[in-house]
C-alpha positions in Angstrom: 116.2 98.4 129.1 119.3 98.5 126.8 118.9 99.5 123.2 122.3 98.4 122.0 121.9 98.0 118.2 124.2 95.0 118.3 121.6 93.0 120.3 118.8 91.0 118.6 116.0 93.3 117.7 113.6 91.8 120.3 116.1 92.4 123.1 116.1 96.2 122.3 112.4 96.6 123.2 111.0 97.6 126.5 107.6 96.6 127.8 105.7 99.4 126.1 107.6 98.8 122.8 106.3 95.2 123.0 102.8 96.4 123.6 102.9 98.6 120.6 104.3 95.9 118.4 101.8 93.3 119.7 98.7 95.5 119.1 99.9 96.6 115.7 100.7 93.0 114.7 97.4 91.7 116.0 95.5 94.4 114.1 97.2 93.3 110.9 97.0 89.6 111.7 93.2 89.8 112.2 92.9 92.0 109.1 94.6 89.2 107.1 92.4 86.6 108.8 89.4 88.6 107.6 90.7 88.7 104.0 91.2 84.9 103.9 87.9 84.1 105.5 86.3 86.1 102.8 88.2 84.2 100.1 87.1 80.9 101.6 83.5 81.9 102.2 82.9 84.1 99.0 81.7 81.4 96.6 79.4 79.7 99.0 77.9 83.0 100.2 77.1 84.0 96.6 75.6 80.5 95.9 73.4 80.9 99.0 72.3 84.5 98.3 71.9 84.1 94.6 70.6 80.6 94.5 68.2 81.4 91.6 71.0 82.5 89.3 72.8 80.1 87.0 76.2 78.7 88.0 77.8 81.0 85.3 76.1 84.0 86.8 77.1 83.0 90.3 80.7 82.8 89.2 80.4 86.3 87.7 78.9 87.6 91.0 81.7 86.0 93.0 84.2 87.8 90.9 82.4 91.1 91.4 82.3 90.5 95.2 86.0 90.1 95.1 86.5 93.2 93.0 84.2 95.3 95.2 86.0 94.2 98.3 89.4 95.1 96.8 88.2 98.5 95.6 86.8 99.2 99.0 90.2 98.2 100.4 92.0 100.6 98.2 89.7 103.5 99.0 90.0 102.8 102.7 93.8 102.8 102.5 93.8 106.2 100.8 91.4 107.7 103.3 92.6 106.3 106.6 96.3 106.6 105.7 95.9 110.4 105.5 93.6 110.5 108.6 96.2 108.5 110.6 98.8 111.2 109.9 96.3 113.9 110.8 94.6 112.7 114.0 97.0 110.0 115.1 97.9 106.4 114.3 96.3 104.8 117.4 92.9 106.4 117.1 92.6 105.7 113.4 93.8 102.1 113.8 91.0 101.5 116.4 88.5 102.9 114.0 89.6 100.7 111.1 89.7 97.5 113.1 86.2 98.3 114.4 85.0 99.0 110.9 86.2 95.7 109.3 85.0 93.7 112.3 81.5 95.0 112.4 80.8 94.8 108.7 82.4 91.3 108.4 79.8 90.2 111.1 77.0 92.0 109.3 78.0 90.2 106.0 76.7 87.0 107.5 73.2 88.6 108.0 72.9 89.8 104.4 69.4 89.1 103.1 70.4 89.3 99.4 73.4 89.6 97.1 73.1 93.4 97.0 73.4 93.8 100.8 76.3 91.4 100.7 78.2 93.5 98.2 77.6 96.7 100.2 78.8 95.1 103.4 81.9 93.8 101.7 82.7 97.2 100.3 82.4 98.7 103.8 84.5 95.9 105.2 87.1 96.7 102.6 87.3 100.3 103.8 88.5 99.1 107.3 90.7 96.4 105.9 92.5 98.8 103.7 93.4 101.3 106.4 95.2 98.9 108.8 98.5 98.2 107.0 99.7 101.7 106.6 98.7 102.7 110.1 100.2 99.6 111.8 103.5 100.0 109.9 103.7 103.7 110.6 102.9 103.2 114.3 105.7 100.6 114.7 108.2 102.6 112.6 107.7 105.7 114.7 107.5 104.0 118.2 110.3 101.4 118.1 114.1 102.0 118.3 115.7 102.7 115.0 117.9 99.7 114.9 115.0 97.3 115.8 112.5 98.8 113.3 113.3 96.9 110.1 113.3 93.4 111.5 110.3 94.2 113.7 108.3 95.3 110.6 109.4 92.2 108.8 108.1 90.1 111.6 104.8 92.1 111.7 104.2 91.2 108.1 105.3 87.6 108.6 102.8 87.2 111.4 100.0 88.0 108.9 100.5 84.5 107.6 99.4 83.3 111.1 96.1 85.0 110.5 95.9 83.4 107.1 96.7 79.9 108.5 94.1 80.5 111.2 91.5 81.1 108.5 92.4 77.8 106.9 92.1 76.0 110.3 88.7 77.5 110.8 87.5 76.4 107.4 88.9 72.9 108.0 87.0 72.7 111.3 83.8 73.5 109.5 84.3 71.2 106.5 81.6 68.9 107.6 79.0 71.7 107.8 76.7 72.5 104.9 78.7 75.0 102.8 75.6 77.1 102.2 75.6 77.7 106.0 79.2 77.5 107.1 80.1 80.7 105.3 78.0 82.6 107.9 80.1 81.0 110.7 83.3 82.1 109.0 82.1 85.7 108.9 81.1 85.5 112.6 84.7 84.5 113.4 85.9 87.5 111.4 83.9 89.9 113.7 85.8 88.9 116.8 88.7 91.4 116.4 86.4 94.3 117.4 87.4 93.5 121.0 91.0 94.6 120.1 89.7 98.2 119.8 89.3 98.3 123.6 93.0 97.9 124.1 93.9 100.2 121.3 91.7 103.0 122.6 92.5 102.8 126.3 96.3 102.0 126.4 98.0 102.9 123.1 99.6 106.3 123.0 100.6 108.3 119.9 104.4 108.0 119.2 106.6 110.9 120.3 107.8 111.4 116.7 104.2 111.9 115.6 103.5 114.3 118.4 106.5 116.4 117.5 105.6 116.5 113.8 102.0 117.5 114.8 103.4 120.4 116.9 105.6 121.6 114.0 102.7 121.5 111.6 100.7 123.9 113.8 103.6 126.4 113.5 104.7 125.8 109.9 101.9 125.6 107.4 104.2 124.0 104.8 104.6 120.9 107.0 101.0 119.8 106.7 100.1 116.4 108.2 98.6 113.7 106.0 98.3 116.0 103.0 98.3 114.5 99.5 99.0 117.9 98.1 102.1 118.0 100.2 103.1 114.5 99.2 102.9 115.2 95.5 103.8 118.9 95.7 107.4 118.1 96.9 109.6 116.3 94.4 111.5 114.6 97.2 108.3 112.8 98.3 106.5 112.6 95.0 109.1 110.4 93.3 109.1 107.6 95.9 105.3 107.8 96.1 104.9 107.2 92.4 107.5 104.5 92.0 106.7 102.9 95.4 103.1 102.6 94.2 104.3 100.8 91.0 106.5 98.5 93.1 103.4 97.5 95.1 101.1 97.3 92.1 103.3 94.6 90.7 103.0 92.3 93.8 99.4 93.2 94.6 98.1 92.3 91.1 100.3 89.2 91.1 98.8 88.0 94.4 95.2 89.1 94.2 94.8 88.8 90.4 96.7 85.5 89.9 98.0 83.9 93.1 94.8 83.7 95.1 93.0 82.2 92.0 95.4 79.3 91.8 92.9 77.4 94.0 91.0 76.7 90.7 93.8 74.4 89.8 93.9 72.9 93.3 90.1 72.3 93.2 90.4 70.5 89.9 93.2 68.3 91.2 91.2 67.5 94.3 88.1 66.7 92.2 90.2 64.3 90.1 91.6 62.6 93.2 88.1 62.1 94.7 86.7 60.7 91.5 86.0 57.0 91.5 86.1 56.6 95.3 82.4 56.0 95.6 81.9 58.9 97.9 78.5 60.5 98.6 77.8 64.0 97.5 78.2 65.2 101.2 81.6 63.4 101.6 82.8 64.9 98.4 81.8 68.4 99.5 83.4 67.9 102.9 86.7 66.6 101.3 86.8 69.5 98.9 86.4 72.1 101.7 89.0 70.3 103.8 91.6 70.2 101.0 91.0 73.7 99.9 91.6 74.9 103.5 94.7 72.6 103.7 96.1 74.2 100.6 95.6 77.7 102.0 97.5 76.6 105.2 100.4 75.2 103.1 100.6 78.4 101.0 100.7 80.6 104.1 103.3 78.5 105.9 105.4 79.1 102.8 104.5 82.8 103.0 105.7 83.0 106.6 109.0 81.3 105.7 109.4 83.6 102.6 108.7 86.8 104.6 111.2 85.9 107.3 113.8 85.1 104.7 113.2 88.4 102.9 113.5 90.3 106.2 116.8 88.7 107.0 118.2 89.1 103.5 117.1 92.8 103.3 118.9 93.5 106.6 122.1 91.9 105.2 122.2 92.7 101.5 120.0 95.8 101.2 116.4 96.3 100.1 116.7 96.7 96.4 118.8 93.6 95.5 116.5 91.4 97.6 113.4 92.9 96.0 114.9 92.2 92.5 115.5 88.5 93.4 112.1 88.2 95.0 110.2 89.6 91.9 112.0 87.2 89.6 111.3 84.3 92.0 107.6 85.3 92.2 107.2 85.3 88.4 109.0 81.9 88.0 107.1 80.3 90.8 103.8 81.5 89.5 104.5 80.2 86.0 105.7 76.8 87.3 102.6 76.5 89.5 100.2 77.2 86.8 101.9 74.9 84.3 102.8 72.0 86.6 100.2 71.7 89.4 98.2 68.6 88.3 97.5 66.3 91.3 96.8 66.5 95.0 100.4 65.4 95.6 101.6 68.7 94.1 100.3 70.6 97.1 103.9 71.3 98.1 104.0 73.7 95.2 101.6 75.9 97.1 104.3 76.3 99.7 106.8 77.6 97.1 104.2 79.9 95.5 103.4 81.4 98.9 107.0 81.8 99.9 107.9 83.6 96.6 104.8 85.8 96.1 104.2 86.9 99.7 107.9 87.5 100.6 107.5 90.7 98.7 105.0 92.0 101.2 107.6 91.8 104.0 109.6 94.1 101.9 106.8 96.6 101.7 106.5 96.7 105.5 110.2 97.3 105.9 110.8 99.6 102.9 107.8 101.9 102.5 108.1 103.7 105.9 111.7 104.4 105.0 110.6 106.5 102.0 108.5 109.2 103.8 108.8 111.7 106.7 106.8 111.3 109.9 104.0 113.7 108.9 103.4 111.7 105.6 104.5 108.3 106.7 101.1 106.7 107.0 99.8 108.6 104.0 102.7 107.7 101.7 102.8 104.0 102.9 99.1 103.6 102.4 99.1 105.3 99.0 101.8 103.0 97.7 100.4 99.8 99.2 96.7 100.4 98.4 96.4 102.3 95.0 97.5 99.2 93.3 94.4 97.5 94.6 92.2 99.6 92.2 94.1 97.9 89.4 94.1 94.6 91.3 90.3 94.9 91.6 90.2 94.3 87.9 92.6 91.4 88.2 90.0 88.7 88.8 87.9 90.1 85.9 91.0 90.3 83.6 92.1 86.8 84.4 88.5 85.5 83.9 88.1 87.3 80.5 91.6 86.2 79.3 90.9 82.6 80.4 87.5 82.7 78.7 89.0 84.0 75.5 91.8 81.5 75.4 89.3 78.7 76.5 86.9 79.6 73.7 89.7 79.4 71.1 91.0 76.1 72.6 87.6 74.5 72.5 87.0 75.7 69.0 90.3 74.0 68.0 89.1 70.6 69.2 87.7 68.1 66.8 83.9 68.0 66.4 83.8 64.7 68.3 85.3 66.2 71.4 83.4 65.2 74.6 82.7 67.3 77.7 85.8 66.1 79.5 88.0 67.1 76.6 86.4 70.5 76.5 86.8 70.9 80.3 90.5 70.0 80.0 91.0 72.6 77.2 89.4 75.3 79.3 91.5 74.4 82.3 94.7 74.6 80.2 93.6 78.0 78.9 93.2 79.1 82.5 96.8 77.9 83.1 98.1 79.9 80.2 96.2 83.0 81.3 97.8 82.9 84.7 101.2 82.6 83.1 100.7 85.5 80.8 99.5 87.7 83.6 102.6 86.8 85.7 104.6 89.2 83.6 103.2 91.9 85.9 106.0 91.1 88.3 108.4 92.7 85.8 106.8 96.0 86.6 108.3 95.8 90.1 111.8 95.3 88.6 111.4 98.5 86.5 110.2 100.5 89.5 113.2 99.5 91.5 115.5 101.5 89.2 113.9 104.7 90.3 113.9 104.1 94.1 116.7 104.7 96.6 118.5 102.1 98.7 117.6 102.8 102.4 119.6 100.1 104.2 121.4 101.6 107.2 119.8 105.0 106.8 117.6 106.7 109.5 114.0 107.4 108.6 113.8 110.5 106.5 112.5 113.9 107.6 111.8 117.2 105.8 114.8 119.1 107.3 117.5 116.5 107.0 118.6 117.8 103.5 118.9 114.3 101.9 
């Protein structure tokens, strides 16, 4: 098999390269499927398990479920990123896939809201470990010239998992929502079977084996060591600023982007009003359109991530990141201000393309910042620490929206009716999302302190650069 760098990246891969790429991509694709199934099922699961609580309390519990899941995700990323460098990417990837699959399935059997929260936290541990491991595995195993575009495609394929989640939800739109959430979690447990292929056929990359051998001889070349990551200025700086780069996009997506469905839900409700539909028909239509919106958003994400990958290959990582952060902020503000009717669903495509294009950049760029012995550790640290902050995003958005909404309602005339108050509160939510979109500026600041890696080989401790 020729590995001529002038060939398209996929023609540079032999059969085993394709196997590695496929397994890593499927692990991440199913990981993203699991994330989106949770987003779609979360509110109905909380309603079913906390039926005695008020709607306000249920909304609070839903926010906590999201925050706990994201915090578990961040913790899992930090733990399994280091474990992957120490014992191997393939073994650890199998463990994380098994972990998120099993506890996703168990989430459907939760007897109360407390059990549900515990299962979601444990699911998050597995979900958080996959990205850094999958990216490091592909970066170490594939030819150097094929690596960037292959990693961009790996991230783009995550949108397929997200779209699949939307299709699953659409197919269940006629089922009682207080029951269908269980079916969604059952679907999320299927990836456990992928572990069989990971464990039996996937080998550790030669680069990792060589680094492991060196670490046994030289104690200063510790594998998966946070002390080594932060004790060496060469790796500490990209770890800190790479983390800030990711914080910007992660908070923007999980703290703002994925809550844009509140505007979509309001637009759908308005479009269904006055159509003389039964309560069941309204419920079915809402579920169907919510899933359709998710699909549109992730089709946009796929297009945006492919575009980022191609642009980064041509123009370099940093200039494309700069454009993407600005685009993400502008698209978020426009969406929150201008999405009003069901006909505006095309805006979800733009939002997905702009916000999620950044994540293709992380798949390409983060492995280029760290040596083999710290590649999974550094990548996972950057990608996942921001989730501790993002875990507060739903709460922050809710608190800010509530504060702005309270002031907006107070400013209404005493004769204001319920509809006017609801509109004021929705407008306050729009403004809260716009204010929080300033977080994308943090990514622009972090870029100034990070290197351009286009055309450079992956770094190692002894290369003197």
